[in-house]
C-alpha positions in Angstrom: -0.2 -0.4 0.2 1.1 3.9 -0.4 1.4 5.5 2.8 1.3 9.6 2.4 2.2 11.3 5.6 0.9 14.6 5.8 3.2 16.6 8.3 6.8 15.4 8.9 7.0 16.6 12.1 7.3 14.6 15.4 4.8 12.4 15.2 4.8 12.3 11.2 8.7 11.9 11.1 8.7 8.9 13.4 5.4 7.1 11.4 7.7 7.9 8.1 10.8 6.6 9.5 9.4 3.4 11.2 7.1 2.4 7.9 10.4 3.4 5.7 12.8 1.3 7.1 10.5 -1.5 7.2 10.3 -1.2 3.6 6.7 0.0 3.1 6.2 2.9 0.3 5.5 6.0 1.9 6.1 9.9 0.8 6.2 12.7 3.1 4.6 16.3 3.0 6.7 18.9 4.0 7.5 22.6 3.9 10.6 25.2 3.9 14.0 24.4 5.1 12.9 20.6 6.5 11.6 20.0 3.4 14.9 21.1 1.2 17.2 19.0 4.2 15.1 15.9 3.5 14.5 16.1 -0.3 18.5 16.8 -0.4 19.9 14.8 2.7 17.0 12.4 3.5 15.4 12.2 6.6 17.5 11.8 9.7 15.7 9.4 12.7 17.0 9.7 16.1 15.3 6.3 17.5 15.4 4.9 21.1 13.4 2.3 19.2 15.3 1.8 16.3 18.8 3.7 16.2 20.3 6.5 13.8 19.3 6.5 10.4 19.0 8.7 7.5 16.4 8.0 4.7 15.6 8.4 1.8 12.2 9.4 1.6 10.1 10.8 -1.4 9.0 14.8 -0.2 7.2 17.4 -1.5 5.0 20.3 -0.7 1.4 19.7 -0.7 0.8 21.6 -3.5 3.1 19.6 -5.5 1.8 16.5 -4.5 -0.3 14.3 -7.8 0.1 11.2 -6.9 -2.4 8.7 -5.0 -2.1 7.4 -2.0 -4.1 4.2 0.4 -3.6 5.4 3.5 -3.2 9.4 4.1 -1.7 9.9 7.7 -2.9 13.5 8.5 -0.2 14.9 11.2 -0.4 18.6 10.8 -1.3 20.7 14.0 -5.4 21.4 14.7 -5.2 24.8 12.9 -3.3 23.7 9.6 -6.3 21.2 8.8 -7.9 23.3 6.5 -4.7 23.9 4.7 -4.4 20.3 3.3 -8.0 20.0 2.3 -7.0 20.1 -1.5 -4.2 17.9 -1.0 -6.7 15.1 0.3 -9.1 15.5 -2.0 -6.6 15.2 -5.0 -3.9 12.6 -3.1 -7.6 10.3 -2.5 -9.4 7.4 -4.7 -12.1 5.7 -3.6 -11.1 3.2 -1.1 -8.4 5.7 0.7 -8.6 6.2 4.0 -7.3 9.1 6.0 -6.4 8.9 9.6 -6.1 11.7 11.5 -3.5 11.9 14.5 -4.0 14.9 16.7 -4.1 15.8 20.2 -7.4 17.2 18.9 -11.0 15.5 19.5 -13.1 15.7 17.1 -10.9 15.9 14.6 -12.0 13.0 12.1 -15.6 14.3 12.1 -14.4 17.7 11.1 -12.1 16.8 8.2 -15.1 14.3 7.2 -17.4 17.4 6.9 -14.5 19.0 5.1 -13.8 16.1 2.2 -17.5 14.2 2.4 -16.8 12.1 -0.6 -13.5 10.5 0.9 -13.3 7.7 3.7 -12.2 9.6 7.0 -11.2 7.4 10.1 -10.0 8.6 13.6 -7.2 8.2 15.9 -4.4 9.0 18.3 -0.9 8.4 19.1 0.9 7.9 22.6 4.9 9.1 21.8 7.4 11.7 22.5 8.8 12.5 19.3 9.8 15.8 17.7 11.8 18.2 15.2 15.5 18.4 16.7 16.9 19.7 13.9 16.5 20.9 10.2 15.3 17.3 8.5 16.1 15.9 11.5 13.6 13.8 13.8 13.9 12.2 17.5 11.9 9.5 18.8 12.5 9.3 22.4 11.4 5.9 25.0 10.5 2.7 24.3 6.5 3.6 23.8 5.3 4.4 20.3 1.8 3.4 20.7 -1.0 4.4 17.8 -4.5 4.1 17.8 -7.4 4.3 15.2 -10.7 3.2 14.1 -13.8 3.9 12.0 -16.7 5.9 13.5 -20.3 4.5 13.9 -21.6 4.4 10.6 -18.5 4.7 8.6 -18.1 1.8 5.8 -14.5 0.9 4.8 -13.4 -1.8 2.6 -13.4 -5.0 4.0 -10.1 -5.9 5.3 -8.1 -2.4 5.1 -8.2 -1.5 8.6 -6.1 -5.1 9.3 -3.9 -4.7 6.6 -2.9 -1.0 7.5 -2.4 -2.5 11.4 0.1 -5.2 9.8 2.3 -2.8 7.7 2.7 -0.6 11.3 3.0 -3.6 12.9 5.8 -4.9 10.6 7.1 -1.6 10.8 7.9 -2.2 15.1 5.1 0.2 15.9 2.3 -0.7 18.5 -0.9 -0.4 17.0 -4.3 -0.8 18.4 -7.4 -0.8 16.2 -10.2 0.5 18.4 -13.9 -0.6 18.4 -14.6 2.5 19.9 -12.8 5.2 18.8 -14.7 8.0 19.6 -13.9 7.2 23.3 -10.5 6.6 23.1 -9.8 9.9 21.0 -11.4 11.2 24.1 -9.2 9.3 26.6 -6.1 10.6 24.8 -7.4 14.3 25.0 -8.4 14.0 28.7 -4.9 13.0 29.5 -3.0 15.8 27.1 -5.5 18.7 28.3 -5.2 18.1 31.5 -1.7 18.3 31.8 -1.2 20.7 29.2 -3.4 23.4 31.1 -2.1 22.4 34.3 1.6 23.1 33.2 0.8 26.1 30.9 -1.1 27.6 34.0 1.7 27.1 36.6 3.9 27.2 34.0 6.1 23.9 35.3 7.4 20.5 33.1 5.7 17.5 33.6 7.9 16.8 36.2 6.2 18.9 38.6 2.7 18.0 37.7 3.6 14.2 39.3 4.8 15.2 42.4 2.7 16.3 45.2 0.9 18.9 45.7 -1.1 22.2 44.7 0.0 21.6 41.1 -0.9 18.2 40.8 -4.4 18.7 43.1 -5.1 20.8 40.1 -4.6 18.1 37.4 -6.1 15.9 39.3 -9.3 18.1 39.4 -9.4 18.8 35.6 -9.2 14.8 35.2 -12.0 14.2 37.6 -13.9 17.2 35.4 -12.9 15.6 31.8 -13.8 11.8 33.1 -17.3 13.8 34.3 -17.8 15.2 31.0 -17.0 11.5 28.8 -19.8 9.9 31.2 -21.9 12.7 29.9 -21.1 12.0 26.2 -21.4 8.5 26.6 
């Protein structure tokens, strides 16, 4: 299958790097100096799970990509989703699936409204990955887990979700095919939002949130509120 990674940051770059190392057909969408470096020198991957590699992965801008993809991973920031709508329309064929991997709850349904003719799933990821230099991605730690699935009522070509899962597992990524992706993306959002708000409010890193006291109590309170909201949403 052909994979297209829209957004080659810490998340998208790690997915692309792992797929490439496993011999999968993957193309990256990037921009600016980051794109130029990938095109000229290859994508540099520094990974606690895979070691250090320089990978010759095809890369282009969203505007210049003119191929088709079986799977499109959307790994841009939430505020950039609108900018890749035309890319999705152009790159998709009748069986293409789009898998958003954002820390924003409700991204799948949002993209589905923008491209009603394309099959859009939903997903979330657990990873520490970041751009550590121009054309360079660092993946830290032993956790690289991807969760994805179809929302209720979404029709997907039989066997396709399982085939994607197998490709990702062969690439060394832990994959869960979710029976309730609405729940699982909400769970990810609840962790991220409570941690981010607490850290931003007190201007502290994650480690401070884990120590007993006022800061951690705030995090627990926000998490409890998220859980109550989740129960109300079913």
